[in-house]
N, C-alpha and C positions, 0 to 999 in steps of 0.2 A: 504494500500500500504506500502511495506517495504522500510524503509529508508536505502539506501546503506551504509551510514556512520555509522549506528548503527548495521549493520549485524555482526555476529561472524564467525570467520574462525577457522577450525580445525588445528591440528598440521600437518605440511607437512612431507613427507617422508624423506627429507633431514635433518630436525630437529631431527627426530627419529634416523636416522643413526649417527648423531653427538653425541646425548645423549648416544647411545649404545657404541660408541667408547670411550667416556670419562669414562663411567662406567667400561668398560673392563680395561682401563689403571689404574683406581683407584684400582680395585680389584687385578690386577697383582702387583701393588706396595705394597698393603697390604700383599699379600701372600709372596712376596719377603722379606718384613720386618719381617714377622712371621718366615720364614725359617732362616733368619739371626740371629734373636733373639734366636731361639731354638738352633742353632749351637753354638752361643757364650755361652749360658747357659750350654750346655752340656760340652763344653771345660772347662769352669770355674769350673764346678762341678768335672770333672776329675782331673784338675790341683790342686784344693784344696785337693782332696783326696790323691793325690800323696805327696803333701807338708806335710799333717798331718801324713802320713805313715813314711815319712823321719824323722820328728821330734820325733815321738814316738819310731821309731827304733833306732835313735841315743841315746835316753835316755837309752834304754835297752843295747845297745852296750857299753855305758859309764860305766854302772854298772859291766859288764863283764870284761872290760879292766882294771878296778881298781884292780881286783884281780890277774892280771898277776904277776907271780913270787912269789906268797904267799907261796907255799909249796916247792919251790926249795931250795936246800941246799946251792947253790952258785949263788948269783945274781949280783956278781961284774963283770962277763964276759959281760953281757948285750947283745948289738946288735951283731948279727951274730952268737952267741952261744946259747942264750936262746930265742931269737925271731929275726925275719927277715922279710923284705918286699920283695915280689916277683912281677915280672911283669905279664902280661896276659899269657905269655907262660910258666911261672913258673921259670924264670931265676932270680937268686938272685940280688937284687939291693943294692949296697953299699952306705953308707952315703957319701954325697958329701963332699969333703975335705974342701970346703969354707963355704958352707951354713949349713953343718952338718945335711942335710936332705936326706930322701929317700922316693920316692913316687911310688906307684904301685897299683895293683889290689888285692893282697893277703897280709895278715898279719898272719904269722904262729908263734906260740909260744909254749914253752914246759910247760906242767902242772905237769910233773914228768920226770924221766929219760927215760921213755919208751912211754909216751903219749903226744899228742899235741892237741891244738885247733887252729882254723883258722877262719879269716874273709875273705870273698871274695866279691869284688865288681863285680856284674854280670849285664847283660842287664836287668834282671828281678828284680834287687834290691840288697840287702845286705844279704849274707848268713853267717850262723855260723855253722862250723863243730865241732863235738865233744861237744855237749851242756853240758853234765853233767861231766863225768869222762874223756872226751877226746877220741881220737882214737890212735891206735898203730902207732908209727912213729919211724923210725930209725934216722932221721935227719930232719932238717927244709926244707921240700920240699913241692911242690904243692900237696894238698890233692886230692885223687882220686874222680872223679865225682860220683862214685857208693856209696861213703860213705853217711851215714845219715846226713842230714843238715837241719837247720831251717831257714826259711825266716824271717829275722828281719825287713827289709824294702821292701815292695812290691811296685814296680814301675808299672808293668803291661805291657803286650805285645802290648796293644792297644794305648799306649802313642804316639809312633812314627806315627802310621797310622792316629791318630786323627789330626795331623798337629801341635800339641803343641810343640813337640820336633823335631828338625832337626839337620843336621850335623854341624850347626854353633852354636846354643845355647845349644844343647845337654842337654835339660831339663831332669832331672832324673838321670843323670850320677853321680856316686859316686867315689871319690878317697880316698885312704888311705895313710897317710903320717906319718913317724916317724921323730921326731926332737930331736937332742941332746941338752940338756939345762943344767941349773945349779940350784939345790935346788928348784925344783918345788914342789908344795903342792896340794893336792886334793882341788877341789872347795869348798869354805866355811871354809877351815881349816886354822888356824893361829898358827904357831909354830915357835918360835924364838930360840929354843934350838936344836931340832933334825935336822939332815941333810936331806934335801928333796930329791926328785927323780932326776934321771939323764936324763930321756927321757919323751917326750910327744907323744901321738898318736892323730893325727888330722884327723877327718873324714869330708870331704867336699862334698857337693851335690849341683847340679844346680837345683834351685827350679822354680816353675811356677810363683809364686807371684812376681810382679814387673819386670818380664823378658820380653824381646822383641823377635822378630824373629831372631835377630842377636846377642843379648847379654843376658846371663842368670845371674840372681841374685843368689849369693851363700850363703849357710848357713853352718856353721862349728861347730863341737863339739870337744873340746880339753880335753883330759884325761891325767892326770899326772900319770906316772908309778912309783908310790911312792916306790915300793918294790925294784926297781933297783937303786942302789947307784953309 
């Protein structure tokens, strides 16, 4: 005779349904965590790539800018005659009377009496026009888009669509600024005799690292235009 107290019971349908529900919730949570981790990893990878491109491009731009005015016969005229900042539309930007600064999206400079070079801050990054001998120019105006140009800093068209960059933090945006100064010297150079340069070029970019959705961390490169006195 079977003792009722020692008999074994199977799993009820309700217990099975509860177990399935809990399993589904755990699986969905794991999938959500996986998707979130993958998205963060992809954004971090893209942001790191943009930041490294900015730093490497700024190093290249610094080497180019250090040669500004090297082959010009008259470097005393300086801003407005031998080089100039332009805004996005190509309008000339004068040095502010108080701050002695001019900020824009183009920096155009003469490499000879007939040829120019230019840097452009673009949505895709930082472009250089006239890499070797320059391009023919009558004056310091916005270079034609059809001219051959080299991409020094590649930001990428997918940056904004990825959610990393928005209208507030503007990660990847680059600005070009000229500052009037006194006796600047190239980085690492110490000279107590010769007169230093009169102008600085400052390239500033909004980086991904340490930035938030509302505020971008900036990185800058400062180049002394030693040839302009």
